[in-house]
N, C-alpha and C positions, 0 to 999 in steps of 0.2 A: 630804700637802698638800692633798688635795681637801677635807678637813674643817677646814682652817686649824688643824691640830693643830701643836703646838710642843712641844719637849722641856721647856720651862719654863712650860707652861700651867697648872701647879699644880691640875689637876683641875677648872678652872672650866667645862669643856665640859659637865659634867653638868647645870649649870643652863641652858645654852644649849639643851640638848635639848628643853626644855619649850617654848621659844618661838622662839629664834633659828634653831635648826637647820632647822626646817620651811620657812623662808623661801627658802633657796637652799642648794643643796649644791654641792660642788665639781664633780661630774660627773653630770649628769642621766642619761647612758647607763648608768652602773654602779649608781647608787643607786635609779633609778626615779623620782626626784623631779625636778620641773622645775628647770632652771638659771635662776635669777632674776638672777644677777649682771649679765647684759647684756640682761634681759628688756624687752619692750615690750608695750604693750597689745594684746590680741588684736582684730584687726579685727572678728571676729564679735561680740565683747562691745560694741565701740563701736557697731556697727550695731544691736544689740538695744537699747541705751540711746537711740539716736537715734530708733528707731521707737516706743519705749514708755519715756519718761523716768520716773525714780523720784524721788519727793519724799522727801528725807531724813527729814522728820518722820514719814513713814509707817513707815520702817524703825525709827526710834527708838521708835515706839509698840509695836512688837512686843517690844522689849527692856524697856520701861518697867515692866511688872509684875514684872520680875526685877531691878530696879535694886539692891536690897540684896545679893543673892548675887553680882551682878556687881561691886559695890563691894568685897565681901569678896575676890573673886578678884584685883582690882587691888591690894588691900592685901597679899595673899599674894605677888603678884609682886614688889612693891616690897620687901617684907620679905625674900624670897629673895635678891634682888639685893644688898640691904644686908648681909645675913649673909654671903653669898658673898665680898663684898669684904674681909672680915677676913682671908682666907687670905694675901694678899700681905703684910699687915702682920705676921702670925704668922710667915711665912717670913723676913722681915727680922730679927726678933728671934731666930729660930733661927740664922741665918747669922752675925749680928753679935755675939751674946752667948752663947746657950746652947751652941752647938758649940764655939766657940774657948775659952770659959772652962770647958768641961767640967762645966757646971752641970746635974747630973742632974735636980734637982727642977724647975728652970725648963724643962728639955728635956721632961720628962714632961708638964708643964702645957701647953706649947705644942703638943706632939703630940696631946694629948688634946683640946685646943680645935680643932685642925685636923680631927680625926675628928668632933668634935661639930658643926662647921660643915657637914660633909658630910651628917651624919645629919639635922640640922635642915633644910637645903635639900632634901634628899630627901623628908622628911615634908611640908614645904610644897608641894613639887611635886605629891605625890600628892593632897593636899587641893585644890590648884588644879584639877588634872585632874578630880577627882570633882565638884566644884561646877560647873565650866564645862560638863562633859559632861551633867550633870543639867539645867542651864539650857538648853543646846542641844537636848536631847531634848524638853523641855517645849515649847519654841518650835516644833520640828519637828512635834510632835504636834498642836498648835493649828492650825498652817498646813495640815498634811496633812488633817486632818478638815474644816476649813473649805473647802479646795479640793475635796475629794472630794464634799462636799455641794453645793457650787456647780456642779460639773460634772454631778452627777446631775440638777440642775434644768434643764440645758440641753435644748433640743429635739432630736428626732432629726436635724434638719437639721444641727446642729453636728457630730454624730458621722459623718454621711455626708460632710461637707466635710473632716474632720480625720482624719489617719492615727491609728490606735489606738496605734502606737508612740510618736508624739508625745505623746499624752495620758499614757501610762504613764511616759514619761521626765520630763514636768513633775511628775507626782505622786510619783515615786520618787526619781530621781536629783537633780532640782533641789532638792526639799524636803530630801533627805538632805544636800545641800551646805550647808544652814543650820547644820548641826552644826559644819562646818569654819570657818564664819564666826565662831562663838563660840570654839571651842576652839583654832583655829589663827590666823586673820587677826587677831581682836581681841586675843587674849592675846599673839600675836607682836608686835604693835605696841606694846602696853603694856610687854612684857618687854624689847624692844629699846630703847625709850626709857629705861626704868629702868636698864638695864645701861650704856648709853652715858653717861648723866648720872653714874651712880655711879662708873663707871670714870674718867671725867674728874676728878671730885672727888678720887678716891683718888690719881690721878696727881699732881695739884697738891699733895696732902698729902705725898706721898712725896718729890717733887723738882720744884720749879717749873721748873728748868732743863731736865730731861729731858721734862717735860710740853710745854714750848714747842717743843722739837725734834720731838716726836711730832706736835704740831699742824701743823708745817711739812711733815713727811715723809709722814704718812698720806694726806692728800688726793691728791697725785700718784700714790702707790702704788695707791690705789683707782681712780683714773682709768685707769691702765695696765691693771689687771685687768679692769675693765669694758669697755675698748676691745677687748682681746683676746677676751674672752667674747663680745662682739657679733659680731666677725668669725667666731668659731667657730659662733655660732648661725646666721648667714646661710649659712655653708658647709654646715651640717647641713640646713637647710631646703631648699637647692638639691638636695642629695643625696637627701633624702626625696621631693621632687617627681619627680626623675629615676627613682628606684627604683619609685615608684608607676606612672610611665609604662611602665617595663619590665614590671612585673607585668600592667598592662593589656593590653600587646601579647601577652604569653604567654597570657592568658586568651582574648583575641579570636582569636588565630591557631591555638592548639592545642586549642580546644574542638571538639566535633563539628561545630557550625555553621560555625565559622571554618575548620576543615580542608576542609569541603565547598565553601565559597565559594572558598577558595584554589585547590583542585584544579580546580574548574569554570572559573575565570577564568584559570587558569595564572599565578597571582600568587605562587607560592612563592618565586622568586628575589627578587622585589620585597620581600616580607616579611622574607626573610633579611637583605637589605641594610639595611632599616629597623631590624631588631633589632640588627645589627652596629653601626650608628651610635649608637643609644641606649646600648648596652652600653659602647661606647668613651667616650662622654660621661660615663657613670657612673663609669668607671674614673678619669677625671681628678677628678671631684667627690669620689670616695672618698678619693683621695690628698690633695686640698685639705682635706677635713674632718678627716682624721687629723693633718695638719700643723698645722692651726689648733688642734686639741685638744692637740697636744704643745706648741705655743707658749703655750697657756693655762697648762698645768702649769709650763712653763719660766718664764713671767713670774711666777707665784705663787712659785715657788722662789727666783727672784732677789729678789722684794720681801721674802720672809721671811728672806733672808740679809742684805739691805742694811739694813733697819730696825734689827734687833738690833746689827748692826755699827756703824751710826751712833751708837746709844746707847752701846755700849762705847767708841767713840772719844771721844765727848764726856766720858764719865765718866773716861776715862784721861788726858785732857789736863790739864795743871796749871791752865790758865786757867779751864776750865769744870768741872773735875771736883772742885774743892775742896769738901769736905763731903759728897760722895756716897760712902757706904759700899758695901761689897760686897753686904751684904744688901739695901740699897735698890735697887741695880742689878738684882739677881736678881728681886726683887719687881716692879720696874718692867717688866722685859722680859716677865714673865708677864702683867701687866696689858695691855701693848701687844699681845701676841699674841692676847688674848681680845677685843679691841675690833673687829677687822675684821668678824667675823660679824654682830653687831648693826647696825654701820654700813651694811653692804651690804643688810641686811634693810630698814632705814629708807629706803635709796635706791630700793627696789623697792616701797615702800608704795603708790605710785600704781597699779601693776599689780594689786596685791592688791585694793585698793579697787574698782577698775574691774571686776574679775572678780566681786567680791562684789555690787556693785550690779547687774551684769548678771544674776546669779542671782536677785536680788529682782525685777528687771524681768520675767523670764520667768514667775515665779510670780504677780506682781500682774497681768500681762497676762491670764492665765487667770481670776484672781479678779475682774477688771474686765469680763469678758465680759457683755454684757447677757443677761438671761434672756428668751428669746422667748415662753416659755409661763409667766409668773410666777404664783405663788400669790397669791390675793386677800388684801388686807389684813384683819387680824382684825376691824377695825371695820366693814368693808363686806361681808365674807363672809356668804353665806347657807347655812344648814345644811339637809341632806336626810336624813332618817332612812331608811337602806336598807330597813328593814322596812315602811315606809310608802310607799315609791316605787312609782309606777304604770308608769313606763317609757315615757312619751310623749315623742317626739323631734320637734323642729321646726327647720328651717333657713329663716331669714328673710333673703332677698336676700343669700345668702352668696357671696362671691367669695374666691378664694385665688390668690396668685401666689408661686411659688418665688423665693427670693433669687437675683438675677442673671438671672431669666428675663425675656423681652420680651412674654410673653403670660400670660393667666390660665389656671391649671389647672382652676379652677372659675369660672363667671361667672353671677352673679345667680341662684343656685339657690334656689328656693322649694319646700319639701317638708315634709309632715306625715306622721309615722310613728306611727300609733295605738298605744296601749299594748297589749301582748299579741299584736301582729300580727307576721307574718313578711314581710319585704321583701327582694327580690332586686335587686341593682344589676348591670346588664348594659351591655355597650358594647365597642367595640374597645379594644385595648391603647392606653393613653394618653388614654382618654376622661375620666378623673378619678374612677374608681370608688374606688380605694384612697385617693386624697386625701380624698374625701368620708368614707370610713370613719375616716380618721385624725382628721378634725375632730370626728366624733361621740365618739371616745375621747379627745379633747383632747390628741392627740400634737402637734397644731399648732393655732394659732388662725387664724380667718379674716382675710384682709386687710380685708374689710369685711362687714357683716352680723353675724348672731349665730346660734349654735346653742344651743337650750334643751332642758333635761331636766325634764319636769314643770313647764314654764313658767319655769324658773330658767336664766339665762345660765350656761353652763359656766364662763365666766371668773369668776363669782361663787362657784363651788362649791370648797371645799377638796379637795385631791387625795384625801384619805382617804375623803371621802364619794362623790366621783365614781368612784373605782376600786372601791368597794364595790357600786356600782349598775351600772357598765358594765364588762363583761368582754370580753376580746379573745382570740381564737384565730386566729393568723396562719399563713401558709404555712410560714414558717421557725420551727421550734421551737428552743428553747435549754434544754438540760438541764445542770445542774451536775455536776461531778465529785464526786458524793456518792451516798448510797444512794437507792433509789427513795422510801423514806419521807421522807428529808430534802428531796428534790426536790418532792414533793407538799405537804409541810408548809410549804415556802417560801411558798405562796400564802396559807396561813392557819396561822400559828404556833400558834394555840390549838386546832387541830383535833385531835380524839382519834383513836386508831387505828381505832375503829369508824367514824367519819366518813370517814376516809381510805379504808377498804375499801369503804364504800357508794358513794363518789364513783367509785372505780374500777369497781365493778359497773355504775354508771350509764354510764360511758364504755366498757363492755364490754372491760375489760382486766384485771380482777381475776384471772381464771383463769390468764392468762399470767404475771402477777406471782407468784402463789401457786406456780407450778410452777418458779420460778427456784431456784437452789441455796440462797440465803439468804432467799428470799421478798422481802418488802418491804425487808429490810436488804441487798439485793444492790446493789453499787455499779454505777452505770450506765456508768461509764467517761467519758473525755473526750468532750464534746459528745454523749453518749448513743450511742456507737458500738455498744454492745451490742444496741440495738434497731433494727428496721427503721424506714423512714419512717412507715408507718402506725401502728406501735406508739408512736413518738414523738408523733405527732399525738394519739393517744388519751391519752397521759400528759399532754400539754399541756392537753387537754380536761378531764382529771380535776383538774388544778390549778384551772382556771377554775370547775368545779363546786364545789370546796371553798369558793370565795368566794361562791357562790350569788348571782350578779349577776342583777338584774332585766332588764338589757339585755345581749344577747349579740351581739358583732360578730365575724363569721367572714370574715376576709380571705383568700380563696382557700385556706382551710384544707385542701382535699383535692386541690389542683391537681396535685401531683406524685406522686399515688398511682395504683397500678394499679386497675383496675375492681373486683376483688374486695375489696381492702383499703379502697377508698373506700366500697364498699357497707356495710362494717362501721362505718366512721367515721360515715357518713351516718345509719345507724340509731341510733348513740349520739347524734348530734346531734339527731335527731328526738325522742328521749326526753327529752334535756335541755332542748330548746327549748320544751317545753309550759309555758304560762302565763308565757312570757317574751316580751319584744320581741326579735326575732332580725333582724339585718341581715346579709345575706349577699352577698359578691361572688361572682357566680355562676361556676361552672365546668362543671358538668354540667347538661344541659337538664332533668333530673328535678328538680333544685332549683328551676329557674325555673318549671316547670309547677305545682309545689305551693305556690308563694308566694301570700300574700294580696294582695301588691302587687308589680308588676314595674316598676322604674324604669330607663328607657333613657337613657344618657348618650352624648353625642357632643360632642367637643372642649370638655368642661367645662360643657355645658348639658344640662338635662333636656329631651329631645325628645319623650318619650312616657312615659306611666305608666298602669297598669291591671293587670287580671288577665291570665293567659295567653290565655284565650278572647277577652277584649275586644281585646287587642292583635293577635291573629291576624285578627280580624274587620276591623280597620282596614287591614291589609295595608300597613303602614308600615315604619319602620325595624326594628322587632322582627321582623317577618316576613322582612325581608331578612337579618337576622342568622341566623335559623333556616335560611334557604335556603342561606346560605353554608356551613353545616356539611355539606351534601350529604345531609341525612337527610329522610325524608318526614314531613311534619307530621302528627302523630296516630299514627304507626306505633309499634310497640313499640320500635324501634330508636332512636327519638328520645330516650327517656329516658336513654340511656347515652352519646349522642354528645357529645363534648367541644366546648365553645364556645371556639374558639381565637382567635389573632390573625387578624383578618379574620372571626372569629366572636366568641363572648362570653368574652373574657378568660381563655383557658387558660394563657397564658404567665405564668410567675411574675412578680408585680409587686411592687416594694417599696412601702412605705407612702407614699413621696413620688411615686408614679406619676402 
């Protein structure tokens, strides 16, 4: 009874599988499908639509390029329903003529036609599924690639504010749900409408009297089933909430931390009583849910007994049964049994539409996110030949404030970094060093002012030109789960093996790679776990060298390394930095001492700048930072002393520091 099967259904359920059956099943618990018969709109879907409404025209625009294949799907659904409705009429002829008259020729023809109807509806169903699935996949592909590209253009601030799981869910689960909108929701609606209309027409053609009776009996029968289903759903929801509470108590009380808390507070008896009360409440809810489920099955059984019985009664009474043959009655009962499922599907169409629109809302919400760091318009963009770039950087009255912050991370910074020079940014943690570096790499745009590269505002440079000139090596490296060669070639897909090996030599890691079991074809493992921190840094440096940038930004690239490893990386950096503009967020004093220009930041402002000797002579903020390290200025130990919190930025700092 859960599938509204009936001994006289004449096989019409096969057509319902394509569109009606997915809408609601008799029991969500056993089938795994949702019970739509008493469904209501999900509050989460309603909240999503309230926060980000969806314009129906925008949804239609997604389907517009596929209007002809979708029209064909609609035609196939209508044709399948029309062909399937021939079965009751063939049944009537069999019962009224072929079988009683022992007409073998007519019997063979009718049986053959019944088989033919089944074959045709099956073929039409396969074609419908193929076309609708193809359309759904094409729409998914378009939306998925658009969404991925749009998210890639978001600033780093978006990814720091948003959970990665949420981004992945929108990009995979929500986009995949578009397939269901095409193959399930849309085709279900069309199929149910076609089936209901066709069945009603066939009922009237078979017997207007029985059709009138069905129109009177079916609505209250559906009302009873929906009411009982609603009661069952409510009971099930209460049981699920209580069960979740029980699981929560088990997790809280019987975990290591929970057990320690219970024993130290002497709360064991209290927790046991609480668990007892929750379990007792769950007992009652389980019984109520099971009884509600049994009532649902019972009500369906009663309905399926009453409706055919009423039809038999009307057909058997002399007053109303005149002219109704046995074959007509059998065919009509089969039609009546098959109309419940599509009618119930139509009654839940509001729930399906709301769920589908909420799906579009979640996708469009991300597609509508403004891009904080947009690409310049093609008409206004200025090009910069990487081979001709000099690498001069200027910050002109630059200020920057993080979203939601009440103060500037950088305030009216004016700074000129000559081409080919090495500049060190120093200051306490939170002084704005990494923020300044992120603006140079245009990971963010200044709130006011501008950053220029060779006199061109970075906002006017296309990303391809900017990233070819400005390279970044940060504290946190990221290696793909691929071979060493693929990781390195990720920076420059056109790089030859010889260029890759030369870049690795420049970064002083070629010998280590060459000694690996498969050399450059060795898989680095998830997040590069095969390599140490210093080795990962040198691999990241190799990638940057392959791009051959004129400007190199080192954002605390060696802060997490031990002294010996850092010395190897610093030596590689020194070799790579020749003839380049190098901007370093300082970590070790050796880097600070050797820089052409040292810029001291404090609370987002440039408070000092000059060479190591000049700043020491001033005996100002820079000298205070050196003194805070506890090292003797000018001694051999100064070169290796870390400049930490309270010193010069040894603490790992994110780009948005």
